C-alpha positions as CSV (number, residue, x, y, z in Angstrom):
1,M,-7.4,5.5,-13.6
2,K,-4.8,2.9,-13.4
3,K,-4.7,1.1,-10.1
4,S,-1.1,2.3,-9.6
5,D,-2.5,5.8,-9.3
6,R,-4.0,4.7,-6.1
7,Y,-0.4,4.2,-4.2
8,L,1.9,7.4,-3.2
9,K,5.1,7.5,-5.1
10,I,8.1,9.3,-3.3
11,V,11.0,10.7,-5.1
12,E,13.7,12.6,-2.7
13,W,17.4,13.2,-2.5
14,S,19.3,10.8,-0.3
15,D,22.4,12.6,1.2
16,E,23.7,8.9,2.0
17,D,23.1,7.6,-1.4
18,Q,23.5,10.9,-3.2
19,C,21.2,10.2,-5.9
20,Y,17.4,10.4,-6.0
21,V,15.4,7.5,-4.3
22,G,11.9,6.4,-5.4
23,T,9.9,4.7,-2.8
24,C,6.3,3.5,-2.8
25,P,5.5,2.8,0.9
26,G,2.9,0.4,1.6
27,L,3.3,-1.4,-1.5
28,M,6.9,-2.5,-2.2
29,L,10.4,-2.5,-0.5
30,G,13.2,-1.3,-1.6
31,G,13.3,2.1,-4.1
32,V,14.6,2.9,-7.5
33,H,17.5,4.9,-7.6
34,G,19.4,7.5,-10.1
35,S,21.0,10.9,-10.9
36,D,18.0,12.3,-12.7
37,E,14.6,12.8,-10.7
38,A,12.5,12.5,-13.1
39,K,13.9,9.4,-14.7
40,V,13.4,8.3,-11.5
41,Y,10.2,8.8,-11.0
42,K,8.9,7.3,-14.4
43,E,10.9,4.1,-13.8
44,L,9.2,4.1,-10.1
45,C,5.8,4.4,-11.8
46,Q,6.7,1.1,-14.0
47,V,8.2,-0.8,-11.1
48,V,4.7,0.2,-9.3
49,E,2.6,-1.4,-12.2
50,E,4.9,-4.7,-11.9
51,W,4.4,-5.3,-8.5
52,I,0.6,-4.7,-8.7
53,E,1.0,-7.1,-12.0
54,I,3.0,-9.6,-9.6
55,H,0.2,-9.4,-6.8
56,E,-2.4,-10.0,-9.5
57,A,-0.7,-13.0,-10.9
58,D,-0.2,-14.7,-7.8
59,G,-3.8,-14.1,-6.4
60,E,-2.2,-11.7,-3.6
61,P,-4.9,-9.2,-2.9
62,L,-3.3,-5.3,-2.9
63,P,-2.2,-3.8,0.1
64,P,-4.6,-0.6,1.1
65,E,-4.2,2.4,-1.1
66,T,-1.9,5.2,0.3
67,A,-2.4,7.8,-2.1
68,G,-5.3,10.3,-1.7
69,R,-5.8,9.4,2.1
70,E,-7.4,12.0,4.4
71,Y,-6.2,11.9,7.7
72,S,-7.9,12.6,10.7
73,G,-5.1,15.0,12.8
74,K,-5.1,12.3,15.7
75,F,-3.0,9.1,16.5
76,V,-2.2,7.6,19.7
77,L,1.6,7.3,20.5
78,R,2.9,5.5,23.0
79,V,6.2,6.5,24.6
80,G,6.5,4.6,28.0
81,K,6.4,6.4,31.6
82,E,9.4,8.1,31.7
83,L,9.4,9.6,28.4
84,H,5.8,10.6,29.1
85,K,7.0,12.4,32.6
86,K,10.1,13.6,30.7
87,I,7.7,15.8,27.8
88,A,4.9,16.5,30.3
89,I,7.3,18.3,32.7
90,D,9.4,20.2,29.5
91,A,5.6,21.1,28.1
92,L,5.0,22.5,31.6
93,R,8.1,24.4,31.6
94,A,7.3,25.9,28.0
95,G,4.3,26.8,29.4
96,K,2.0,24.7,26.6
97,S,-0.3,21.9,26.8
98,L,1.2,18.7,26.1
99,N,-0.6,18.5,22.9
100,S,0.6,21.6,21.3
101,Y,4.0,20.6,23.0
102,C,4.3,17.7,20.8
103,V,2.9,19.1,17.8
104,E,5.5,21.6,17.7
105,L,8.4,19.3,18.5
106,L,6.8,16.9,15.5
107,A,6.5,19.9,13.1
108,E,10.1,20.8,14.1
109,S,11.3,17.6,13.2
110,C,10.0,17.3,10.1
111,Q,11.2,20.7,8.9
112,S,14.5,19.9,9.7
113,R,14.4,16.4,7.4
């Protein structure tokens, strides 16, 4: 396994740029752009390899790995008192717990992207 295999690589269509954009969150800023999804992925893999080589040549530690991570299903979110109150009231009106209401909102938001 190469070190680059330990980092999540994402290629997605960008309506704003009207092309595919490849990124490697957590390792590098910016991304690779192009009209062919497979070519963008291939170029992204090469760029990630180069970033790793640069980090190592500079003696900088690599960021934490992002591929293959497991998630607990829990995270803390700070929203401010007023938003907390509004969401809690909306959840009550919907007859749901605050947790299930927020999960539903997050899931809907992710589906619409």
